[in-house]
C-alpha positions as CSV (number, residue, x, y, z in Angstrom):
1,M,-0.2,0.2,-0.2
2,M,2.8,2.5,0.6
3,N,6.5,3.0,0.5
4,E,7.5,2.0,4.1
5,S,11.1,3.7,3.7
6,E,9.8,6.7,3.4
7,L,8.7,6.5,7.0
8,V,11.1,5.1,9.0
9,P,13.6,2.1,8.3
10,A,12.5,-1.3,9.6
11,Y,15.2,-3.3,11.5
12,D,16.6,-6.2,10.7
13,F,14.3,-8.5,12.7
14,E,11.5,-6.9,11.9
15,R,11.8,-7.3,8.1
16,R,13.2,-10.6,8.3
17,F,10.2,-11.7,10.8
18,D,7.8,-14.7,8.7
19,E,4.2,-13.2,8.9
20,R,3.3,-16.1,6.6
21,R,3.8,-18.6,9.4
22,A,2.9,-16.8,12.0
23,F,-0.8,-16.2,10.1
24,E,-0.8,-19.9,9.4
25,W,0.2,-20.7,13.2
26,M,-2.2,-18.6,14.4
27,Q,-5.2,-20.0,12.1
28,E,-4.3,-23.6,13.0
29,N,-4.1,-22.9,16.8
30,W,-6.3,-19.6,17.8
31,T,-8.8,-21.9,19.5
32,S,-5.9,-22.5,22.0
33,S,-6.8,-19.4,23.8
34,F,-9.9,-20.9,25.2
35,M,-7.9,-23.5,26.7
36,F,-5.7,-20.6,28.0
37,C,-8.6,-18.7,29.6
38,G,-10.3,-21.8,31.3
39,L,-6.5,-23.0,32.8
40,Y,-6.2,-19.0,33.9
41,A,-9.7,-18.9,35.4
42,A,-9.0,-22.3,37.4
43,L,-5.6,-21.5,38.6
44,V,-6.6,-17.9,39.6
45,F,-9.9,-18.7,41.8
46,A,-8.0,-22.3,42.8
47,G,-5.1,-19.9,43.9
48,Q,-7.2,-17.6,45.9
49,H,-8.5,-20.5,48.1
50,F,-5.2,-21.7,48.6
51,M,-3.8,-18.4,50.1
52,R,-7.2,-17.9,51.9
53,E,-5.7,-18.9,55.1
54,R,-1.6,-18.3,54.3
55,P,0.0,-15.0,54.7
56,K,0.6,-12.6,51.7
57,L,3.9,-13.1,50.0
58,N,5.6,-9.5,49.3
59,L,6.7,-10.2,46.1
60,R,7.6,-6.6,45.2
61,R,11.2,-7.2,43.6
62,P,9.6,-10.0,41.1
63,L,6.5,-7.5,40.3
64,A,8.7,-4.6,39.7
65,L,10.7,-6.8,37.1
66,W,7.7,-8.3,35.6
67,S,6.4,-4.8,35.3
68,L,9.1,-3.1,33.7
69,S,10.0,-6.0,31.2
70,L,6.0,-5.6,30.1
71,A,6.8,-1.4,30.2
72,I,9.7,-1.9,27.9
73,F,7.9,-4.4,26.1
74,S,4.9,-1.9,25.1
75,I,7.1,1.3,25.0
76,V,8.8,-0.3,22.0
77,G,5.8,-1.8,20.4
78,A,4.0,1.7,21.0
79,V,6.7,3.5,19.3
80,R,7.1,1.6,16.2
81,T,3.5,0.8,15.6
82,G,2.5,4.6,16.3
83,L,4.9,5.3,13.9
84,Y,3.4,3.1,11.2
85,M,0.0,4.7,12.2
86,M,0.9,8.0,12.2
87,Y,2.1,7.6,8.2
88,V,-1.3,6.0,7.5
89,L,-3.1,9.2,8.7
90,T,-1.1,11.5,7.5
91,T,-0.6,10.4,3.8
92,S,-3.9,8.3,3.4
93,G,-6.8,9.9,5.7
94,F,-8.3,8.4,9.0
95,R,-10.6,6.0,6.9
96,Q,-7.6,4.5,5.1
97,S,-6.4,3.9,8.9
98,V,-9.3,2.3,10.1
99,C,-9.5,-0.2,6.9
100,D,-5.8,-0.9,6.2
101,I,-5.0,-4.5,6.9
102,S,-1.4,-4.0,5.9
103,F,-0.6,-3.7,9.3
104,Y,-0.2,-7.3,9.4
105,H,2.3,-7.6,7.0
106,A,4.4,-4.3,6.4
107,P,7.9,-4.7,7.5
108,L,7.6,-2.1,10.3
109,T,4.6,-3.6,11.9
110,K,4.4,-7.3,10.9
111,F,6.5,-8.4,13.8
112,W,4.6,-6.2,16.4
113,A,1.5,-7.2,15.6
114,Y,2.0,-10.7,16.0
115,A,4.0,-10.2,19.6
116,F,1.2,-7.9,20.5
117,V,-1.6,-11.0,20.2
118,L,1.4,-13.4,21.9
119,S,1.7,-11.0,24.6
120,K,-1.6,-11.6,25.7
121,A,-1.1,-15.1,27.0
122,P,1.4,-14.2,29.3
123,E,-0.1,-11.0,30.6
124,L,-2.3,-13.1,32.6
125,G,0.6,-13.4,34.9
126,D,-0.5,-10.4,36.0
127,T,-3.3,-11.7,38.1
128,F,-1.1,-14.0,40.0
129,F,1.0,-11.2,41.6
130,I,-2.6,-9.9,42.9
131,V,-3.6,-13.6,44.4
132,L,-0.1,-14.3,45.8
133,R,-0.1,-10.9,47.7
134,K,-4.0,-11.4,49.0
135,Q,-5.1,-7.7,47.0
136,R,-8.2,-7.2,45.7
137,L,-9.2,-9.2,42.5
138,I,-11.9,-7.1,40.8
139,F,-14.4,-8.6,37.9
140,L,-12.8,-6.3,35.3
141,H,-9.5,-7.3,35.9
142,W,-9.5,-10.9,35.1
143,Y,-12.8,-10.3,32.5
144,H,-10.3,-7.9,30.5
145,H,-7.6,-10.3,30.4
146,I,-9.9,-13.2,29.5
147,T,-11.7,-11.3,26.3
148,V,-8.4,-9.4,25.4
149,L,-6.7,-12.7,24.5
150,L,-9.8,-14.2,22.9
151,Y,-11.0,-11.3,20.6
152,S,-7.1,-10.5,19.8
153,W,-6.0,-14.0,18.6
154,F,-9.5,-14.4,17.0
155,S,-8.9,-10.9,14.8
156,Y,-5.0,-12.0,13.7
157,K,-6.3,-15.3,12.1
158,D,-9.1,-13.4,10.2
159,Q,-6.7,-10.2,9.9
160,V,-9.8,-7.8,10.1
161,A,-9.8,-3.8,9.5
162,G,-9.4,-1.9,12.3
163,G,-6.4,-3.7,13.9
164,G,-3.9,-1.3,13.3
165,W,-5.7,1.1,15.7
166,F,-6.6,-1.4,18.5
167,M,-3.3,-2.6,18.8
168,T,-1.4,0.5,18.8
169,M,-3.8,2.2,21.4
170,N,-3.4,-1.0,23.7
171,Y,0.5,-0.4,23.4
172,F,0.4,3.1,23.9
173,V,-1.8,2.7,27.3
174,H,0.0,-0.1,28.4
175,S,3.5,1.8,28.2
176,L,1.6,3.9,30.9
177,M,0.2,1.5,32.9
178,Y,3.4,-0.8,33.4
179,T,5.8,1.8,33.9
180,Y,3.2,3.2,37.0
181,Y,3.3,-0.4,38.5
182,T,7.1,-0.9,38.0
183,A,7.1,2.4,40.0
184,R,4.7,1.4,42.7
185,A,6.6,-1.8,43.0
186,A,9.8,-0.6,43.5
187,G,8.6,1.9,46.3
188,V,8.1,5.1,44.6
189,R,5.4,7.2,45.7
190,I,3.0,8.3,43.0
191,P,0.6,11.4,43.2
192,R,-3.1,9.7,43.0
193,F,-3.7,12.1,39.9
194,C,-1.5,9.8,37.6
195,A,-3.6,6.6,38.4
196,M,-7.0,9.0,37.6
197,I,-4.6,10.1,34.3
198,I,-4.1,6.0,33.2
199,T,-7.7,5.2,34.1
200,T,-8.6,8.3,31.8
201,M,-6.6,6.8,29.1
202,Q,-8.6,3.3,29.3
203,I,-11.7,5.0,29.0
204,L,-10.6,6.7,26.1
205,Q,-9.0,3.8,24.5
206,M,-12.8,2.3,24.7
207,V,-14.7,5.1,23.2
208,M,-12.1,5.0,20.3
209,G,-12.1,1.4,19.9
210,L,-16.0,1.5,19.8
211,S,-16.0,4.1,17.6
212,V,-13.4,1.9,15.6
213,V,-15.7,-1.0,15.5
214,I,-18.5,1.1,14.2
215,F,-16.9,2.6,11.3
216,V,-15.4,-0.8,10.4
217,Y,-19.2,-1.6,10.3
218,H,-20.0,1.4,8.1
219,W,-17.5,0.4,5.7
220,L,-17.8,-3.1,5.9
221,N,-19.0,-3.6,2.2
222,D,-16.0,-1.7,0.8
223,A,-13.7,-4.1,-0.6
224,H,-10.7,-2.3,1.1
225,C,-12.4,-2.5,4.3
226,P,-12.5,-6.3,5.4
227,S,-14.1,-7.6,8.1
228,N,-17.1,-10.1,9.1
229,M,-20.0,-9.6,11.1
230,H,-18.8,-12.0,14.2
231,N,-15.9,-10.1,14.7
232,I,-17.5,-6.9,14.4
233,T,-20.2,-8.1,17.2
234,C,-17.6,-9.0,19.3
235,G,-15.9,-6.2,18.8
236,L,-18.8,-4.2,19.8
237,V,-20.1,-6.0,23.1
238,M,-16.5,-6.1,24.2
239,Y,-15.7,-2.4,24.2
240,L,-18.9,-1.3,25.3
241,S,-18.8,-3.6,28.0
242,Y,-15.0,-2.1,28.9
243,L,-16.2,1.4,28.6
244,V,-18.9,0.8,31.3
245,L,-16.8,-1.3,33.4
246,F,-14.2,1.2,33.5
247,A,-16.3,4.0,33.9
248,M,-17.8,2.5,36.9
249,F,-14.3,1.5,38.0
250,F,-13.2,5.5,37.9
251,Y,-16.6,6.6,39.8
252,E,-15.7,4.2,42.6
253,S,-12.4,4.6,42.7
254,Y,-12.1,8.3,42.4
255,L,-15.3,10.0,42.5
256,K,-17.1,8.3,45.4
257,G,-14.5,9.7,47.7
258,S,-13.3,5.8,48.5
259,S,-10.1,5.2,49.6
260,T,-9.2,2.7,47.3
261,S,-6.2,4.0,45.2
262,S,-4.2,1.6,46.4
263,S,-6.0,-1.4,45.8
264,R,-5.8,-0.4,41.9
265,E,-4.8,-3.7,40.8
266,K,-6.3,-3.1,37.2
267,R,-3.9,-4.1,34.6
268,E,-5.3,-4.2,31.2
């Protein structure tokens, strides 16, 4: 679709990444996401039962290292995919940025698209820190982890329109969120308004995600905006539920006067 050298050179490992094999693997194995989610749910609730009569673990250093690794991954992913999306927006406009599917194949982004969807499996590990440290596990946390994993793998195997927006926004928000958690785990005192800003960014992400899904539906009959009603329906339900849950979380945490800032365990 575009001469990517006009944007920024891809690194050698990005250019050499075999997206065709990645696509074939996901076509054959995307349903494994259900197995991951089932095992995750079983371990989480079994872990809560196991820890009920046991003292909580500190785990600050492992948590700081874990969050730092995800922060670095998300920052680099946000920069690489953000450069690509900025190029599409400035050269081809908003409609093309929504309908673009070369995001999955372009030398600059093909590795980061695949890394994004695979990362949703190890990100499930966030929850085990909450369980082992005996912090409050909210519905939004584990619901979000499960549905993002399922939807990401489902979307990648079909390589539908809108993926560039979804992945880039998520990379960006995660870069802020995991940096925040790294600092918290390292014992740095972070002003409360920083948590409020991150939750606000998450809400805006859901608004934009919902808008992108609606635009994909509007342009669905366009030959250059490929998707399907199964994916669109799942995307609408997912982003709308996220919007409601994150808005409720913001109200309960920051507007209702509760002192739950220290229990802001939600990891997107």
